[in-house]
N, C-alpha and C positions, 0 to 999 in steps of 0.2 A: 455438417455439410450434407447437402442433398445429393442423391445419386439415383440412377436407373436401377430398378429392382427386377432382376431376372434370374435365370438359372445359371448364371456365370459362376464358375468355381466348383461345380459339382462334377465329380468323376463318375459317370454312369457305371453301375455294376448290376449284378443280378437283381438286387432289390432296390435299385435307385429309381426314384420317381421325380424327375426334374420339375414337372409341372406342379406337383403337390408341394415340393420344396419352395418353388417360387411363390406360390400362394401363401404359404406360411410366413415367408419373409416379408411379403407385402403386408400381411396382417400385423407382423411385428413392427414394421415401420410405421404403420398407421397408429398402433398403440403408443409407440414412442412419441409421435407428434401430438397425440391427444392427452399425453400425461399419464397413460397407463403403463408406467415403467416396469413394474414387476411382471406384468403379462408379456411385455416386449422381451424382457430378459429371459423369461421361461421359454418362449417360443424359439429364441435364438439358441439357447443352450440345448434344446431338444434337437434342433437342426444340426448343431455342431457335434452332438453325440453320434449322429448317424453319418454326417458328412464333415469330418474334421477340417477339410481344406475348402470349405464353402466361404469364399472371401466376402461375399455380401453379408452373410450372417455374422462374421467376425466384425465387420465394420459397423453394422447396426447395433450389435451388442456393445461395441466400444463406445459409440456415441451415447447409447443408453447409460452406460457406466459413467461417462463424462457428466451427463445430466444429473445423475445421482451422486456426483462428487466422489465416486470410487475411482480415483485417478490411477492407481496402480493396476487395477483390473482392466481399465480402459487401455492403459499402455500395453499390457500383454496382448490384448486383442489387435491393436494397431501394428505391433511389431510382427505378430504372426501373419497378418494380412500383407505387410511389407515384404516378408520373406517369400510369400507366394506370388505377390504381384508388386514387384519393387518399383515399377514406373507408373503407379497410380497417384496422380497429383492430389486428388481429394484425400486419399488415405494418408499421404505424407503430411498434408496440412493438419489433419486430425492428430497424427502422431506428434507433430510439433506442439499442438495445443496440450496434449497430455504431458509432454516434457515440461512445458511452461508451468502447468499447475503443480508439478512436482519439484519445481525450482531448478530444473536443468536447462537454464536459458541458453547456454552455449550450444547444447545439442539441439534445442529448438531452432536456433538460428541456422545451424548447419543443415538440418532437415528441410527448412524452408528454402534454403538455397538450392537444394536438390529439386524441390518442387518448382522453383522459379525457372530452372534450366529446362524442365519438361514443358512448362507452360508459362512463358514470360508475361502473358497478359492476364493471368488469373488474379483478380482483385482479392480473392480470399487469402492468397499468400501475403499480400501487402497488409491486409487487415490483421492477420495473425502476427506478422512481423512487427506491426505497430504495438501490439500487446506485449511482445518481447521487449521492445525498447522501453515501453512504459514501466514494466516490472524492473528494468535496469535503471530507472529514473533518468533515462535519456529522453527527456521530454521534447526537445527540439526534433530529434530524429523520429520520435513517435508521431508528433504533430505532422511532420512532412509525409509520413506514411499514411496517416489518416486522410490528409488532403489529397493524396494520390487516389485513394479509394473513392473519395467524394467527387473527384474530377470525372470519374467514369460512372459513378452511381450516386448522384446528388441526394437521392432519397434514402441512402443507407444510414438509418437512424443511429445504429450502434457506433458507426465510424464518426458521425457528428458528435455523439455523446463523448466518445473517447477524445476527440479533438478539443471539446469544451473543457474537459477535465485537465488535459495537458496545458492548455492556455491559462487555466486558472492557477496551476502550479507555477507557471512561468510569470505570473503577475500581469498577464495581458487580459484584463477583465472584460474589456469591450469585445475582444475576439472570442473569449469564452462565452459571453452572453449570446453573441450572434450564432455560434456553433450549437449551443444548447437550445436556442430557439428553433434552429433548423431541425435539430433532433426531435424536439417536441412536435413540430409540424408534421414530421414523417411518422412519428409514433406517439400520438396524443394521449394514449391510454397508459403510457409507461410511468409508473410512480417513481422509478429510479431516476428518470430524466427530470421529473418535477422536483425531486429532492435535490438534485444537482443545481437546478435553477434557484431553489430556495436558499442555497448556501452562498450565492453571490450577493453583493451589496444591493439593497433595495432599488437604488437608482440605476442599476445596470440593465434591468430588464423590465419590459412592460407586460410580460405574461401574467395573466390573472390566475395565480396558482390555486387559490381556494376553489374557484369555479372549475378549473381543470381537474382538480382532485375528485370531483363528483363523477367524472367520466373515466377515472382510472380503473384498470382491471388487472387481475393477476396474470403474470406472464408464464410462458411454458417453463416448467421446472421450478417455479417459485411456490413455496408453501403459503397457505393462507395466513399463518402466523407471521411469516416474514413480510408479506404484503401489508398486513394490518399495522405492523411496527413501522414500516416505511411511511405509510400514510400518516400515522400519528406524529412522527418526527417532522414530516413535511408540513403538516397542518400547523404544528407549533411554530415553525419558522415563519410561515405565511402570516399567522396571527400576530406574531411579534412585529413583523414589518408594518402591520396596521395599528400598532400600539394597543392591541387588545390583550393586555398583559395577563389578566386573570385567566382568560380562555387559553392563552398560550401556555401558561404554567400548568393548567389542568391537562392539556394535551401532552405536554412534556412528561408529566408524572405518569400518565398512562403508558406512553411509549417506553419509558425507562423501567416501569414496573413489570412490563412484559419481558423485557430483555435481561434484567438483572439476575433472575434465577439461573440463566444459562452461564453466568460468569462468576457467581458468588464463590463456588468451591475453588475455582482457579485463582481468584484474588486472595482467598484465604491462604492458599499455598504460597502465592507470591508475597504476601505480607511477611511470612516467615523468612523468605529469602531477603526481603528488604531489611529486616532487623539484622540479619547476618552481614549484609553489605555495609550497614551503618557501623557495626562493630569493627569490621575490617578497615573501613575508612578512617577509623580513629587510630589505627596503627601507623606510625610514621613511615613514609616511603622514601627511598633514596634513588635518585635518578642516575644510577650507575651506567647501565647500558645505554640510556638515553643521552648521555653526554658525548657519545661518539660523534666524530665529525662525519658529515655527509658531503658527497660531491656537489658541485654547483648545480648540476642538472636535477638534483633531488628536490621536488617541490615541497613547499611548506604546507602541512596539513592543519587546517583550521576547523576544529570541531565546535559547532554552534549548538549548545545543549540547553534544553529547558523542557518543562512538561509540555504536553500537547496544548495547543492554542495559546501559548505564552508569547508568541511573537518572533519565533526563530526564523520563519520565512522572511519577515520584514527585515531582520538583521542581515540575512543572507542577501537580500536585494540591495541593502546599503553596501555590504562588502563587495557586491558585484560591480561597484564603481571603481574598485581598485584595479590597476593595470595588471594584466597577466593572470587573471583568475579564471578557474573553471568551477562553476557552482555544481556541487554534487547532489544537492537536496538530501534525501535520506538514502544515501548510496550504501551504507553499511560496510564500508571497506574493512573495518576492523573485524567485524564478525565473519566476513568472507575469508579473511586471512586466518582467523582462528579455526575455521572449518577446514581449510586446506592444510594447515599445520597439523591438526589432529589426525586427519586422514592419511597424510604422508608419514606420520609417525606410528601408524598401526594402532591408534586409539579409537575408541568410540567417537562418533562425530561430536565435536565441541564447538559451540558458537560464541560462548562468552569467553573472551580472552583471559578473564580472571580465573577460569577453571583449568587453564592449561598448566601442566607441570612447569615449575620455574626453570627446569633444565632445557626447556624448548624456547627460551627467550630469544636466542640467536636465530633459530630457524624462523620464528615468528617475525622478527625484525627484517630478515632477508626477504621473506615472502611479502610482507607489507610493502617494502620498498619496491618490489616488482609490481604489485597491484596498483600502488598509487601512481607510479610513473606511467604505467599503461593507461590508467584512467585519465591522467593529466593531459596527455597528448601535447606535451610541450609547454603547458601552462606552468607558471611559477608558484601558483597557490591553488590548492584544492580544498573545497569546503564540504562538510558533511553535517546534516542536521538531525541525525537519528536520535530520538530522545531517550531510547532505552539503554544508551551506553553510560548513563550516569553511574551505575554501580561499579563499573570497571575503569573509570577515569584514572584512578591511581595506578592501575596496572599498565595502562597505556603510557602514562607519564613516566613510569620507571623503565619502560622498555624502548620507547621510540624517540629518536632524535627529531629535531626540526618540526615540533608540533606546538599548537596553541589551543586553548580552550576559551570560548566566549560563552558565559552562562547568561541566560535570559530569564528575567523574572517580571511578573506583572501583578497587579492587585489580585489577591486570592479569590475574591468573589467574582471578578470578571473572568478570570481563568477558569474557575469551576463552572460558571454558568455556560461558557462556550463549550466546555467538555460535555456538560449535561445535554446540550442541544445537538450534539453530533452523533450520528449513527455510524460507528466505525466498521470497516470491512472485516477486521479480524483483531484479536488481541484486545488491549486496553480494557482489561477485566474490571478495573476500578471505576469505569466511566458511567455506570448506570444507576448510581445512587449517590445523593449529595454527600452523605457521610463518608462513603468510601473515596469519593473524589477529594474531599478536603483532607482525608487521612493521607492519600497519596501525594497531593500537592505539598502538604506540610512536610512530609518525609523528604520529598524531592528538594525543597528549599533548604532543609537542614543539610542534605548531602552537598548541595552547592557551597554552603558556608564551610563545610569541612574541607572540601577540595580547594577553595580559595585560600584558606589558612595554611594548608599543607604545601601548596605549590604556587606561591604568590608570583613567581617570576614568569610563569607561563599561563596564567589565568586572568580573566577580565570579567567583570560583572556589568551587564547592561540592563537598565530598567525600561520596560516597554513604554510606560507613560511619559518618562523623561525624553525618550527617543522621539516619540511622536510629537511632543510639545515643541521640540527644537532638534531636528535630526542632525544638523550640521556638527554640533559639538560631539555627538555620539560617533559620527563618522570619523571625526578627527582623532578621537581616542582609539578607535579601532585601527586606523592607519598607523598611528604611532606605536600601538601595541604590536602590530604585525611587522613593523619596520619596512613599510612599502610606500608607494606613492599613489595619489589619487589619479584615476584616468578619466573621471567625469564628475558631474555635479550630483547633488542629492536628487533621487527620482521624485518627480512631482506628485505621484499618485501612490504614496505609501499606505494610504487609508488611515482611518482613525476609529478604533474600536474601544476607546477609553470610556468607562462608565456604562458599558453595555448591560451590566447587572443591576444598575440602580433601580429600575422599576420592579425588580424581583427580590430585592434585599430582604424584605420582610418575609417573603415566602421561603427564601433560602434559610434565613435564621430560624424560622419556626421548624423547618425540617431538621436543622442541625441540633435543635434542643429536644427534639422528639425522643422519647425513651424507646429504644429498639433492642429488646432482649436478643433478637436474632443476630445482632452485630456486636455483642459483648466482646467478641474476640478482637475488636479493633482497639480496645483500651490497652 
């Protein structure tokens, strides 16, 4: 957030020099805006050493730490500023942003409400609130908040970008394309917006992405490496649209080659956990606690599970035709419940339900019931498409009543190719090398088979290619499986991504056969 820079917040004393302090803060703010973050931080820290209650220095230091992704340090600055100046709307908005980055979405929303009461017309509050909704996978609410911002500031590129992403998650491709085109018009040099446009179907937008990439420039706070990787992924997608497959593959290899070293160690550790999860999944589970009866008001939880890019969103759109459903997208209700359960039990924070002591099953079940009913808001069915829950399906199956699992699979080459083309915001450590992608997808499909065999009464398998070829029978199977009624017809625009890897099969197979001593640990 921008603000007036002046001597506010200084308590003059014998050695106080308000004018010099204001000059230093102005210099710090200029350094922050021009990307000289270490210098900005140093200036602010020098000021605060002499003037601990200098609110302007606390706020500039906080925004500098936000840009550097030091979120806890930023939070400390904004909290101190709020203690000194509790009715500063800009600081409250920054405080909410820090809360959001640290996962404290409820606190972020509460802080934004305080800011709204101070200044009901502040579009920055609506913009940050949209980000809170988006992190909560409340895409309808997020889209409404972004539209409110755009209603007052039509050239707000970041709001248009956020609206486009929300519409894309909601399956409203035409609206997503219009919003992202608006964002590109307002900020034509943003590679992040061009990347978002490149992820839409080729027929959805007329923006000439390759030409626009020539004008793209690094944004404030973006490293050169991050910028170059975004450019490479975007160029690959744009070349693929033009059927320039060899050039697209070369660009993809370059993008992933740059990204993979950042993730290799994490995936190596993850691979160890994957083996352990597979061993655990081979142990028979008994649905003891899960057989308990639930009140009629308790919604049915439908977990739609598959690797990234397997077609989970398409299945959820099909399921959306069922009466009384609330689509949760990747709402992670089970992980949220595990976190609350562990924290209320005096344990270190645990997010994986399988890591909870078995003695906490009743508490987990009670908290999950509360979470899912609050999320449902009266709906009879709640869906969740979070792919990383595959290791702990068995634990959920043995603890929770009134649940179903729909597993989604597609052609391995198609799935792997779409993963290889995506630049993920975080995690997905397997996603930047063809060998690790196939290793992960193969493990994932093996886990699906284990769960299908172990819990046949509450699991269903859906094949993406079969669903797209004829979605009506798939919808019929889902309806029968969930014991519900259809409230609408099959959506007309499910999309068709079958065979997307066909032009790249030879390249993919060559990469799979390549001798890679650095990946011997995959065997």
